[in-house]
SERO-745738 format. One record per residue (C-alpha): residue number from 1; chain; x, y, z. Coordinates in steps of 0.25 Angstrom, whole numbers, plus 5000, padded with zeros to 4 digits. Example, Ala and Ser with C-alpha at 12.3 -4.5 7.8 and 13.67 -1.06 7.14 Angstrom:
<sites>
     i   ch     c1     c2     c3
     1    A   5049   4982   5031
     2    A   5055   4996   5029
</sites>
This chain:
<sites>
     i   ch     c1     c2     c3
     1    A   5064   4942   5150
     2    A   5055   4933   5146
     3    A   5043   4938   5151
     4    A   5048   4951   5143
     5    A   5048   4942   5131
     6    A   5034   4937   5134
     7    A   5028   4951   5136
     8    A   5036   4954   5123
     9    A   5028   4946   5115
    10    A   5014   4946   5120
    11    A   5016   4961   5117
    12    A   5015   4956   5102
    13    A   5002   4953   5103
    14    A   4998   4966   5108
    15    A   4991   4972   5093
    16    A   5000   4984   5088
    17    A   4995   4999   5087
    18    A   4986   5002   5076
    19    A   4990   5016   5070
    20    A   4979   5017   5060
    21    A   4971   5030   5062
    22    A   4956   5028   5066
    23    A   4952   5033   5053
    24    A   4959   5023   5045
    25    A   4954   5013   5054
    26    A   4940   5017   5052
    27    A   4943   5017   5036
    28    A   4948   5002   5037
    29    A   4934   4999   5044
    30    A   4925   5005   5034
    31    A   4933   4999   5022
    32    A   4933   4985   5028
    33    A   4915   4986   5031
    34    A   4914   4993   5016
    35    A   4923   4982   5011
    36    A   4916   4971   5017
    37    A   4901   4976   5016
    38    A   4906   4979   5001
    39    A   4910   4966   4999
    40    A   4899   4959   5006
    41    A   4890   4967   4997
    42    A   4895   4963   4983
    43    A   4896   4949   4987
    44    A   4883   4947   4991
    45    A   4879   4956   4979
    46    A   4885   4947   4969
    47    A   4882   4932   4978
    48    A   4869   4935   4980
    49    A   4861   4932   4993
    50    A   4860   4917   4989
    51    A   4874   4914   4987
    52    A   4881   4903   4996
    53    A   4895   4913   4994
    54    A   4897   4920   5005
    55    A   4895   4936   5003
    56    A   4908   4937   5012
    57    A   4918   4929   5018
    58    A   4926   4932   5031
    59    A   4940   4934   5024
    60    A   4934   4946   5018
    61    A   4933   4954   5031
    62    A   4948   4950   5034
    63    A   4951   4955   5019
    64    A   4944   4968   5023
    65    A   4953   4971   5036
    66    A   4965   4969   5027
    67    A   4959   4977   5015
    68    A   4954   4989   5023
    69    A   4961   4990   5035
    70    A   4976   4987   5031
    71    A   4976   4989   5015
    72    A   4990   4992   5015
    73    A   4992   4978   5020
    74    A   4998   4968   5009
    75    A   4989   4958   5013
    76    A   4977   4968   5011
    77    A   4982   4972   4995
    78    A   4973   4969   4984
    79    A   4979   4955   4979
    80    A   4981   4951   4994
    81    A   4966   4950   4997
    82    A   4962   4943   4981
    83    A   4973   4934   4979
    84    A   4974   4930   4994
    85    A   4959   4927   4996
    86    A   4957   4921   4981
    87    A   4970   4912   4984
    88    A   4966   4909   4998
    89    A   4951   4904   4994
    90    A   4956   4897   4982
    91    A   4966   4889   4992
    92    A   4954   4888   5003
    93    A   4945   4882   4992
    94    A   4955   4871   4988
    95    A   4959   4868   5002
    96    A   4944   4865   5006
    97    A   4941   4857   4992
    98    A   4953   4848   4995
    99    A   4955   4847   5010
   100    A   4945   4841   5017
   101    A   4949   4844   5032
   102    A   4944   4860   5034
   103    A   4955   4862   5043
   104    A   4967   4857   5034
   105    A   4959   4864   5022
   106    A   4961   4877   5030
   107    A   4974   4875   5035
   108    A   4979   4871   5020
   109    A   4971   4883   5014
   110    A   4976   4892   5023
   111    A   4991   4888   5020
   112    A   4990   4887   5006
   113    A   4983   4900   5006
   114    A   4992   4909   5011
   115    A   5005   4902   5004
   116    A   4996   4906   4991
   117    A   4994   4921   4995
   118    A   5010   4922   4999
   119    A   5013   4916   4985
   120    A   5003   4925   4977
   121    A   5007   4936   4986
   122    A   4992   4939   4991
   123    A   4993   4937   5006
   124    A   4980   4941   5013
   125    A   4976   4935   5026
   126    A   4961   4934   5025
   127    A   4964   4925   5012
   128    A   4966   4915   5024
   129    A   4952   4916   5029
   130    A   4950   4914   5014
   131    A   4955   4900   5013
   132    A   4948   4896   5026
   133    A   4935   4901   5021
   134    A   4936   4893   5010
   135    A   4939   4881   5018
   136    A   4932   4883   5030
   137    A   4919   4891   5023
   138    A   4908   4879   5023
   139    A   4901   4874   5012
   140    A   4897   4887   5006
   141    A   4911   4890   5004
   142    A   4915   4876   5001
   143    A   4904   4874   4989
   144    A   4910   4887   4982
   145    A   4922   4881   4979
   146    A   4931   4889   4971
   147    A   4921   4899   4969
   148    A   4924   4903   4983
   149    A   4937   4909   4978
   150    A   4929   4919   4971
   151    A   4915   4919   4977
   152    A   4916   4925   4988
   153    A   4931   4926   4990
   154    A   4936   4934   4977
   155    A   4923   4943   4976
   156    A   4924   4946   4990
   157    A   4939   4949   4989
   158    A   4938   4957   4978
   159    A   4926   4964   4982
   160    A   4934   4968   4996
   161    A   4946   4973   4988
   162    A   4937   4983   4978
   163    A   4931   4987   4992
   164    A   4944   4990   4998
   165    A   4950   4997   4985
   166    A   4938   5007   4985
   167    A   4938   5010   5001
   168    A   4951   5012   5001
   169    A   4953   5021   4988
   170    A   4939   5028   4994
   171    A   4945   5031   5006
   172    A   4959   5036   5002
   173    A   4968   5023   5004
   174    A   4977   5017   4995
   175    A   4973   5002   4992
   176    A   4980   4993   4986
   177    A   4991   4997   4996
   178    A   5004   5002   4988
   179    A   5015   5010   4997
   180    A   5020   5021   4990
   181    A   5036   5024   4991
   182    A   5043   5036   4989
   183    A   5054   5036   4978
   184    A   5067   5037   4986
   185    A   5077   5047   4979
   186    A   5089   5038   4983
   187    A   5089   5023   4987
   188    A   5085   5022   5001
   189    A   5096   5013   5005
   190    A   5105   5023   4999
   191    A   5099   5034   5007
   192    A   5101   5027   5020
   193    A   5087   5020   5022
   194    A   5082   5006   5020
   195    A   5078   5002   5004
   196    A   5067   4995   4997
   197    A   5076   4983   4997
   198    A   5080   4984   5011
   199    A   5067   4982   5016
   200    A   5063   4970   5006
   201    A   5076   4964   5012
   202    A   5071   4965   5027
   203    A   5057   4960   5023
   204    A   5062   4949   5015
   205    A   5071   4944   5028
   206    A   5058   4944   5037
   207    A   5052   4935   5028
   208    A   5037   4938   5032
   209    A   5027   4946   5025
   210    A   5024   4959   5033
   211    A   5011   4964   5031
   212    A   5015   4978   5026
   213    A   5020   4981   5010
   214    A   5033   4983   5010
   215    A   5030   4998   5002
   216    A   5024   5000   5015
   217    A   5035   4996   5024
   218    A   5047   5003   5017
   219    A   5036   5015   5016
   220    A   5035   5015   5032
   221    A   5049   5012   5033
   222    A   5053   5025   5025
   223    A   5043   5033   5035
   224    A   5051   5028   5046
   225    A   5063   5031   5040
   226    A   5058   5047   5037
   227    A   5053   5047   5052
   228    A   5065   5043   5058
   229    A   5075   5052   5048
   230    A   5065   5065   5052
   231    A   5066   5062   5066
   232    A   5081   5064   5065
   233    A   5081   5075   5055
   234    A   5069   5083   5058
   235    A   5075   5098   5052
   236    A   5078   5091   5039
   237    A   5069   5097   5028
   238    A   5061   5092   5016
   239    A   5071   5100   5007
   240    A   5086   5092   5011
   241    A   5078   5080   5008
   242    A   5069   5082   4995
   243    A   5072   5078   4981
   244    A   5073   5092   4974
   245    A   5074   5087   4958
   246    A   5059   5084   4958
   247    A   5052   5078   4946
   248    A   5038   5086   4946
   249    A   5028   5089   4935
   250    A   5018   5099   4932
   251    A   5003   5096   4931
   252    A   5003   5095   4916
   253    A   5012   5084   4915
   254    A   5006   5073   4910
   255    A   5005   5059   4918
   256    A   5013   5050   4908
   257    A   5023   5061   4909
   258    A   5023   5061   4925
   259    A   5021   5046   4924
   260    A   5036   5046   4916
   261    A   5042   5056   4925
   262    A   5038   5046   4938
   263    A   5045   5034   4930
   264    A   5057   5040   4924
   265    A   5061   5046   4938
   266    A   5055   5036   4946
   267    A   5049   5045   4957
   268    A   5034   5043   4962
   269    A   5028   5057   4961
   270    A   5029   5071   4954
   271    A   5027   5084   4959
   272    A   5017   5092   4949
   273    A   5022   5107   4949
   274    A   5016   5119   4942
   275    A   5026   5129   4932
   276    A   5031   5136   4945
   277    A   5036   5123   4951
   278    A   5023   5123   4962
   279    A   5018   5108   4966
   280    A   5003   5106   4961
   281    A   5004   5091   4964
   282    A   5010   5078   4965
   283    A   5009   5066   4955
   284    A   5014   5052   4959
   285    A   5014   5038   4953
   286    A   5002   5034   4963
   287    A   4996   5045   4955
   288    A   4998   5040   4942
   289    A   4995   5028   4944
   290    A   4980   5032   4948
   291    A   4978   5038   4937
   292    A   4984   5027   4929
   293    A   4974   5016   4933
   294    A   4962   5026   4934
   295    A   4964   5028   4918
   296    A   4971   5015   4912
   297    A   4970   5006   4924
   298    A   4974   4993   4915
   299    A   4986   5002   4908
   300    A   4991   5007   4922
   301    A   4991   4993   4928
   302    A   5001   4988   4916
   303    A   5009   4999   4917
   304    A   5011   4999   4930
   305    A   5014   4983   4930
   306    A   5026   4985   4919
   307    A   5031   4997   4922
   308    A   5029   4999   4938
   309    A   5025   5014   4935
   310    A   5010   5014   4940
   311    A   5001   5022   4931
   312    A   4999   5025   4916
   313    A   4989   5036   4915
   314    A   4986   5044   4903
   315    A   4998   5051   4899
   316    A   4992   5064   4895
   317    A   4984   5066   4908
   318    A   4990   5077   4916
   319    A   4997   5075   4929
   320    A   4987   5087   4936
   321    A   4975   5077   4934
   322    A   4983   5067   4944
   323    A   4992   5074   4952
   324    A   4990   5074   4968
   325    A   4987   5089   4970
   326    A   4986   5090   4985
   327    A   5004   5088   4987
   328    A   5011   5089   5000
   329    A   5023   5098   4998
   330    A   5033   5102   5007
   331    A   5044   5112   5008
   332    A   5059   5110   5008
   333    A   5060   5116   5022
   334    A   5048   5106   5028
   335    A   5055   5097   5039
   336    A   5055   5081   5034
   337    A   5047   5079   5047
   338    A   5035   5085   5040
   339    A   5036   5075   5029
   340    A   5036   5062   5038
   341    A   5019   5067   5040
   342    A   5019   5068   5023
   343    A   5025   5056   5020
   344    A   5021   5046   5030
   345    A   5005   5052   5034
   346    A   5001   5059   5022
   347    A   5005   5048   5010
   348    A   5014   5058   5002
   349    A   5027   5052   4997
   350    A   5031   5064   4988
   351    A   5031   5078   4994
   352    A   5035   5090   4985
   353    A   5044   5101   4991
   354    A   5041   5114   4989
   355    A   5048   5129   4990
   356    A   5044   5140   4996
   357    A   5035   5144   4984
   358    A   5029   5130   4983
   359    A   5039   5125   4970
   360    A   5043   5111   4971
   361    A   5057   5110   4974
   362    A   5059   5096   4979
   363    A   5052   5083   4983
   364    A   5053   5074   4995
   365    A   5049   5057   4996
   366    A   5051   5050   5008
   367    A   5064   5045   5001
   368    A   5069   5060   5000
   369    A   5068   5060   5015
   370    A   5073   5048   5021
   371    A   5085   5052   5010
   372    A   5086   5065   5014
   373    A   5087   5062   5030
   374    A   5097   5049   5028
   375    A   5107   5060   5020
   376    A   5105   5069   5033
   377    A   5108   5057   5041
   378    A   5120   5055   5037
   379    A   5129   5067   5043
   380    A   5124   5063   5055
   381    A   5127   5049   5055
   382    A   5140   5052   5050
   383    A   5142   5063   5063
   384    A   5137   5051   5071
   385    A   5148   5041   5067
</sites>
């Protein structure tokens, strides 16, 4: 038994399988290359050849791994890299100034930096290396004093962050990462699943930092629920789980009116239909947010902070100019199993349901699917009891 336990313990050291496709791996590697190249070039250009300030500090390489390799991680978000690197640099410089023993200074710098990052909610592992660099970087770094916080740390951190923002946008990925959740038609707990409060309670009980955003974790668990139910109810079709009372708009509807409808009905998407009811597009809160930030960035940001609803574009703009026209639709007879790939693999969160003449008759979200599957499961559960 003891040998079995030892073997099981040793297996924990084996690397976990990487499910990332090779295309995404190459994209991440190319992004890191571009990010470091741009950061080094900008530093060299601004600081000049005669500068004693390093053009690149080693922690930037570790930051690049996070920003380009795992951009969805909470540890890789903009505030994490900026806040974490700056506070750690300041702590490191302070320790180097007042603690003469380098080992003691390094230990104190790391400990204080970790506590500061937790307090400021900007945990970024490479920032520990920033604190060490401030302590052990040698005479050139020590001579900079608190200037080290701004040049090179702030300069290189901001440059690398901007590189990541541009690169992810150019390659079709969302960064900063924000998980988008489907709107539930009823509370998850009432539908037999877990609620957000349940998830947060479990995370609090674990009392440890997990390297995954809570929204992402919830989305993964929802998709797992969908697959589990779908395996048991493969014959169930979309017509049985869809929402039939759909709030829709026309291409001539203004952005202001669309935003009002989203807020009034507390939903996240509006199908766009013509006079005959044919689906022509879909408008989501994300579409309105992008339009608002593009035209009125300050006003959109202030409005978002006040109301929690992202967006504030010009009210008179027609939704036809911002709606997504490549809309995936399904019929009421579509087996729910086909929804799995749409929801999980293609990034869709709201799928319009159309009849034989392609007219809108309903809409399905992940929450609708889970609720419908649970209702179907109740009779079977009573029979088995």
